[in-house]
PyMOL commands that place a pseudoatom at each C-alpha (Angstrom):
pseudoatom trace, name=CA, resn=GLY, resi=1, chain=A, elem=C, hetatm=0, pos=[-21.518, 5.423, 12.717]
pseudoatom trace, name=CA, resn=ARG, resi=2, chain=A, elem=C, hetatm=0, pos=[-21.174, 7.256, 9.463]
pseudoatom trace, name=CA, resn=ASN, resi=3, chain=A, elem=C, hetatm=0, pos=[-19.486, 10.229, 11.189]
pseudoatom trace, name=CA, resn=SER, resi=4, chain=A, elem=C, hetatm=0, pos=[-16.471, 8.129, 12.151]
pseudoatom trace, name=CA, resn=GLN, resi=5, chain=A, elem=C, hetatm=0, pos=[-13.295, 8.890, 10.228]
pseudoatom trace, name=CA, resn=TYR, resi=6, chain=A, elem=C, hetatm=0, pos=[-12.952, 5.116, 9.801]
pseudoatom trace, name=CA, resn=TRP, resi=7, chain=A, elem=C, hetatm=0, pos=[-16.439, 4.479, 8.373]
pseudoatom trace, name=CA, resn=ASP, resi=8, chain=A, elem=C, hetatm=0, pos=[-15.165, 3.770, 4.865]
pseudoatom trace, name=CA, resn=TRP, resi=9, chain=A, elem=C, hetatm=0, pos=[-12.368, 1.514, 6.136]
pseudoatom trace, name=CA, resn=TYR, resi=10, chain=A, elem=C, hetatm=0, pos=[-14.897, -1.347, 6.120]
pseudoatom trace, name=CA, resn=ARG, resi=11, chain=A, elem=C, hetatm=0, pos=[-16.915, -3.084, 3.405]
pseudoatom trace, name=CA, resn=GLY, resi=12, chain=A, elem=C, hetatm=0, pos=[-20.669, -3.216, 3.835]
pseudoatom trace, name=CA, resn=ALA, resi=13, chain=A, elem=C, hetatm=0, pos=[-20.844, -0.982, 6.903]
pseudoatom trace, name=CA, resn=ARG, resi=14, chain=A, elem=C, hetatm=0, pos=[-24.389, 0.126, 7.602]
pseudoatom trace, name=CA, resn=GLU, resi=15, chain=A, elem=C, hetatm=0, pos=[-25.925, 2.557, 10.050]
pseudoatom trace, name=CA, resn=LEU, resi=16, chain=A, elem=C, hetatm=0, pos=[-28.256, 1.280, 12.729]
pseudoatom trace, name=CA, resn=PRO, resi=17, chain=A, elem=C, hetatm=0, pos=[-31.443, 3.056, 13.838]
pseudoatom trace, name=CA, resn=GLY, resi=18, chain=A, elem=C, hetatm=0, pos=[-30.630, 5.320, 16.761]
pseudoatom trace, name=CA, resn=GLY, resi=19, chain=A, elem=C, hetatm=0, pos=[-26.970, 5.720, 15.797]
pseudoatom trace, name=CA, resn=GLY, resi=20, chain=A, elem=C, hetatm=0, pos=[-23.931, 3.526, 15.602]
pseudoatom trace, name=CA, resn=GLY, resi=21, chain=A, elem=C, hetatm=0, pos=[-23.219, 1.040, 12.915]
pseudoatom trace, name=CA, resn=GLU, resi=22, chain=A, elem=C, hetatm=0, pos=[-22.757, -2.574, 11.985]
pseudoatom trace, name=CA, resn=ILE, resi=23, chain=A, elem=C, hetatm=0, pos=[-19.831, -4.039, 10.092]
pseudoatom trace, name=CA, resn=PRO, resi=24, chain=A, elem=C, hetatm=0, pos=[-20.179, -7.479, 8.499]
pseudoatom trace, name=CA, resn=GLY, resi=25, chain=A, elem=C, hetatm=0, pos=[-17.483, -9.968, 9.420]
pseudoatom trace, name=CA, resn=TRP, resi=26, chain=A, elem=C, hetatm=0, pos=[-15.692, -12.539, 7.270]
pseudoatom trace, name=CA, resn=GLU, resi=27, chain=A, elem=C, hetatm=0, pos=[-17.952, -15.551, 6.871]
pseudoatom trace, name=CA, resn=GLY, resi=28, chain=A, elem=C, hetatm=0, pos=[-20.190, -14.348, 9.704]
pseudoatom trace, name=CA, resn=HIS, resi=29, chain=A, elem=C, hetatm=0, pos=[-17.403, -13.818, 12.275]
pseudoatom trace, name=CA, resn=ALA, resi=30, chain=A, elem=C, hetatm=0, pos=[-18.210, -10.416, 13.820]
pseudoatom trace, name=CA, resn=GLY, resi=31, chain=A, elem=C, hetatm=0, pos=[-14.692, -10.091, 15.259]
pseudoatom trace, name=CA, resn=LEU, resi=32, chain=A, elem=C, hetatm=0, pos=[-13.141, -10.232, 11.783]
pseudoatom trace, name=CA, resn=PRO, resi=33, chain=A, elem=C, hetatm=0, pos=[-14.394, -7.114, 9.970]
pseudoatom trace, name=CA, resn=GLN, resi=34, chain=A, elem=C, hetatm=0, pos=[-14.190, -6.930, 6.193]
pseudoatom trace, name=CA, resn=LEU, resi=35, chain=A, elem=C, hetatm=0, pos=[-11.686, -4.205, 5.351]
pseudoatom trace, name=CA, resn=ASN, resi=36, chain=A, elem=C, hetatm=0, pos=[-12.153, -1.969, 2.319]
pseudoatom trace, name=CA, resn=HIS, resi=37, chain=A, elem=C, hetatm=0, pos=[-8.865, -2.560, 0.498]
pseudoatom trace, name=CA, resn=GLN, resi=38, chain=A, elem=C, hetatm=0, pos=[-9.873, 0.008, -2.147]
pseudoatom trace, name=CA, resn=ASN, resi=39, chain=A, elem=C, hetatm=0, pos=[-9.432, 2.761, 0.452]
pseudoatom trace, name=CA, resn=PRO, resi=40, chain=A, elem=C, hetatm=0, pos=[-5.886, 4.215, 0.168]
pseudoatom trace, name=CA, resn=ASP, resi=41, chain=A, elem=C, hetatm=0, pos=[-5.754, 4.844, 3.945]
pseudoatom trace, name=CA, resn=VAL, resi=42, chain=A, elem=C, hetatm=0, pos=[-6.511, 1.170, 4.642]
pseudoatom trace, name=CA, resn=ARG, resi=43, chain=A, elem=C, hetatm=0, pos=[-3.881, 0.055, 2.145]
pseudoatom trace, name=CA, resn=ARG, resi=44, chain=A, elem=C, hetatm=0, pos=[-1.289, 2.394, 3.641]
pseudoatom trace, name=CA, resn=HIS, resi=45, chain=A, elem=C, hetatm=0, pos=[-2.087, 1.343, 7.221]
pseudoatom trace, name=CA, resn=ILE, resi=46, chain=A, elem=C, hetatm=0, pos=[-1.787, -2.378, 6.463]
pseudoatom trace, name=CA, resn=THR, resi=47, chain=A, elem=C, hetatm=0, pos=[1.413, -2.025, 4.422]
pseudoatom trace, name=CA, resn=ASP, resi=48, chain=A, elem=C, hetatm=0, pos=[2.921, 0.230, 7.110]
pseudoatom trace, name=CA, resn=CYS, resi=49, chain=A, elem=C, hetatm=0, pos=[2.091, -2.423, 9.733]
pseudoatom trace, name=CA, resn=GLY, resi=50, chain=A, elem=C, hetatm=0, pos=[3.614, -5.158, 7.592]
pseudoatom trace, name=CA, resn=ARG, resi=51, chain=A, elem=C, hetatm=0, pos=[6.789, -3.166, 7.121]
pseudoatom trace, name=CA, resn=PHE, resi=52, chain=A, elem=C, hetatm=0, pos=[7.011, -2.116, 10.788]
pseudoatom trace, name=CA, resn=TRP, resi=53, chain=A, elem=C, hetatm=0, pos=[6.767, -5.616, 12.298]
pseudoatom trace, name=CA, resn=MET, resi=54, chain=A, elem=C, hetatm=0, pos=[9.477, -6.825, 9.908]
pseudoatom trace, name=CA, resn=SER, resi=55, chain=A, elem=C, hetatm=0, pos=[11.811, -4.000, 10.890]
pseudoatom trace, name=CA, resn=SER, resi=56, chain=A, elem=C, hetatm=0, pos=[14.273, -3.910, 13.770]
pseudoatom trace, name=CA, resn=GLU, resi=57, chain=A, elem=C, hetatm=0, pos=[12.045, -1.225, 15.363]
pseudoatom trace, name=CA, resn=GLY, resi=58, chain=A, elem=C, hetatm=0, pos=[9.196, -3.725, 15.415]
pseudoatom trace, name=CA, resn=ALA, resi=59, chain=A, elem=C, hetatm=0, pos=[9.651, -7.410, 16.168]
pseudoatom trace, name=CA, resn=ASN, resi=60, chain=A, elem=C, hetatm=0, pos=[12.048, -8.202, 13.295]
pseudoatom trace, name=CA, resn=ILE, resi=61, chain=A, elem=C, hetatm=0, pos=[9.736, -11.007, 12.123]
pseudoatom trace, name=CA, resn=ASP, resi=62, chain=A, elem=C, hetatm=0, pos=[10.673, -12.978, 9.015]
pseudoatom trace, name=CA, resn=GLY, resi=63, chain=A, elem=C, hetatm=0, pos=[7.299, -13.158, 7.315]
pseudoatom trace, name=CA, resn=TRP, resi=64, chain=A, elem=C, hetatm=0, pos=[3.529, -13.192, 7.338]
pseudoatom trace, name=CA, resn=ARG, resi=65, chain=A, elem=C, hetatm=0, pos=[0.817, -15.816, 6.946]
pseudoatom trace, name=CA, resn=LEU, resi=66, chain=A, elem=C, hetatm=0, pos=[-1.943, -14.222, 4.882]
pseudoatom trace, name=CA, resn=ASP, resi=67, chain=A, elem=C, hetatm=0, pos=[-5.220, -15.789, 5.993]
pseudoatom trace, name=CA, resn=VAL, resi=68, chain=A, elem=C, hetatm=0, pos=[-7.929, -16.169, 3.309]
pseudoatom trace, name=CA, resn=ALA, resi=69, chain=A, elem=C, hetatm=0, pos=[-5.685, -14.401, 0.799]
pseudoatom trace, name=CA, resn=HIS, resi=70, chain=A, elem=C, hetatm=0, pos=[-8.100, -15.369, -1.983]
pseudoatom trace, name=CA, resn=GLU, resi=71, chain=A, elem=C, hetatm=0, pos=[-10.660, -12.941, -0.484]
pseudoatom trace, name=CA, resn=VAL, resi=72, chain=A, elem=C, hetatm=0, pos=[-8.383, -9.930, -1.114]
pseudoatom trace, name=CA, resn=ALA, resi=73, chain=A, elem=C, hetatm=0, pos=[-7.514, -8.551, -4.546]
pseudoatom trace, name=CA, resn=PRO, resi=74, chain=A, elem=C, hetatm=0, pos=[-4.154, -9.738, -5.903]
pseudoatom trace, name=CA, resn=GLU, resi=75, chain=A, elem=C, hetatm=0, pos=[-3.186, -6.103, -6.599]
pseudoatom trace, name=CA, resn=PHE, resi=76, chain=A, elem=C, hetatm=0, pos=[-3.287, -5.394, -2.879]
pseudoatom trace, name=CA, resn=TRP, resi=77, chain=A, elem=C, hetatm=0, pos=[-1.096, -8.406, -2.073]
pseudoatom trace, name=CA, resn=ARG, resi=78, chain=A, elem=C, hetatm=0, pos=[1.464, -7.238, -4.656]
pseudoatom trace, name=CA, resn=GLU, resi=79, chain=A, elem=C, hetatm=0, pos=[1.572, -3.847, -2.931]
pseudoatom trace, name=CA, resn=PHE, resi=80, chain=A, elem=C, hetatm=0, pos=[1.859, -5.501, 0.503]
pseudoatom trace, name=CA, resn=SER, resi=81, chain=A, elem=C, hetatm=0, pos=[4.583, -7.808, -0.778]
pseudoatom trace, name=CA, resn=ALA, resi=82, chain=A, elem=C, hetatm=0, pos=[6.605, -4.874, -2.134]
pseudoatom trace, name=CA, resn=ALA, resi=83, chain=A, elem=C, hetatm=0, pos=[6.319, -3.059, 1.218]
pseudoatom trace, name=CA, resn=CYS, resi=84, chain=A, elem=C, hetatm=0, pos=[7.449, -6.150, 3.139]
pseudoatom trace, name=CA, resn=ARG, resi=85, chain=A, elem=C, hetatm=0, pos=[10.344, -6.784, 0.768]
pseudoatom trace, name=CA, resn=ASP, resi=86, chain=A, elem=C, hetatm=0, pos=[11.424, -3.156, 1.260]
pseudoatom trace, name=CA, resn=ALA, resi=87, chain=A, elem=C, hetatm=0, pos=[11.811, -3.903, 4.954]
pseudoatom trace, name=CA, resn=LYS, resi=88, chain=A, elem=C, hetatm=0, pos=[13.224, -7.410, 4.561]
pseudoatom trace, name=CA, resn=PRO, resi=89, chain=A, elem=C, hetatm=0, pos=[14.153, -8.591, 1.039]
pseudoatom trace, name=CA, resn=ASP, resi=90, chain=A, elem=C, hetatm=0, pos=[14.262, -12.273, 2.033]
pseudoatom trace, name=CA, resn=CYS, resi=91, chain=A, elem=C, hetatm=0, pos=[10.921, -12.270, 3.886]
pseudoatom trace, name=CA, resn=VAL, resi=92, chain=A, elem=C, hetatm=0, pos=[8.384, -15.080, 3.550]
pseudoatom trace, name=CA, resn=LEU, resi=93, chain=A, elem=C, hetatm=0, pos=[4.742, -14.447, 2.646]
pseudoatom trace, name=CA, resn=LEU, resi=94, chain=A, elem=C, hetatm=0, pos=[2.523, -17.501, 2.875]
pseudoatom trace, name=CA, resn=GLY, resi=95, chain=A, elem=C, hetatm=0, pos=[-0.987, -16.982, 1.518]
pseudoatom trace, name=CA, resn=GLU, resi=96, chain=A, elem=C, hetatm=0, pos=[-3.975, -19.262, 2.026]
pseudoatom trace, name=CA, resn=LEU, resi=97, chain=A, elem=C, hetatm=0, pos=[-5.662, -19.730, -1.368]
pseudoatom trace, name=CA, resn=MET, resi=98, chain=A, elem=C, hetatm=0, pos=[-8.664, -22.045, -1.212]
pseudoatom trace, name=CA, resn=HIS, resi=99, chain=A, elem=C, hetatm=0, pos=[-10.595, -20.578, -4.154]
pseudoatom trace, name=CA, resn=GLY, resi=100, chain=A, elem=C, hetatm=0, pos=[-9.850, -18.858, -7.422]
pseudoatom trace, name=CA, resn=ASP, resi=101, chain=A, elem=C, hetatm=0, pos=[-6.970, -18.956, -9.849]
pseudoatom trace, name=CA, resn=TYR, resi=102, chain=A, elem=C, hetatm=0, pos=[-3.679, -19.424, -8.016]
pseudoatom trace, name=CA, resn=ASN, resi=103, chain=A, elem=C, hetatm=0, pos=[-1.736, -17.818, -10.889]
pseudoatom trace, name=CA, resn=THR, resi=104, chain=A, elem=C, hetatm=0, pos=[-3.571, -14.476, -10.534]
pseudoatom trace, name=CA, resn=HIS, resi=105, chain=A, elem=C, hetatm=0, pos=[-2.309, -14.165, -6.968]
pseudoatom trace, name=CA, resn=VAL, resi=106, chain=A, elem=C, hetatm=0, pos=[1.314, -15.226, -7.454]
pseudoatom trace, name=CA, resn=GLY, resi=107, chain=A, elem=C, hetatm=0, pos=[1.964, -14.051, -10.998]
pseudoatom trace, name=CA, resn=PRO, resi=108, chain=A, elem=C, hetatm=0, pos=[3.952, -10.953, -11.873]
for i in range(1, 108): cmd.bond("trace and resi %d" % i, "trace and resi %d" % (i + 1))
show_as sticks, trace
zoom trace
């Protein structure tokens, strides 16, 4: 519910009568909650995860596939990209862009 420290980590979260809450999922999939990428704690957590799994402390992966990247603001992906390239300069980021202007997501 609203008292959770993570309440504002999600978009569209709403309280339910009697306590608790409901978080809408991407395209109706309850197991895929919509994150609030405007929240600095969410941004930091995701970029830290990206950096960690690319590091030798993590799994030393070479890149990420960014599912439904068009649903997340390009500014966030630029920040995520910078964090990943800090960990591994030659990493690969592959984003799924089905809608919108491709150039706004890959431009400088």
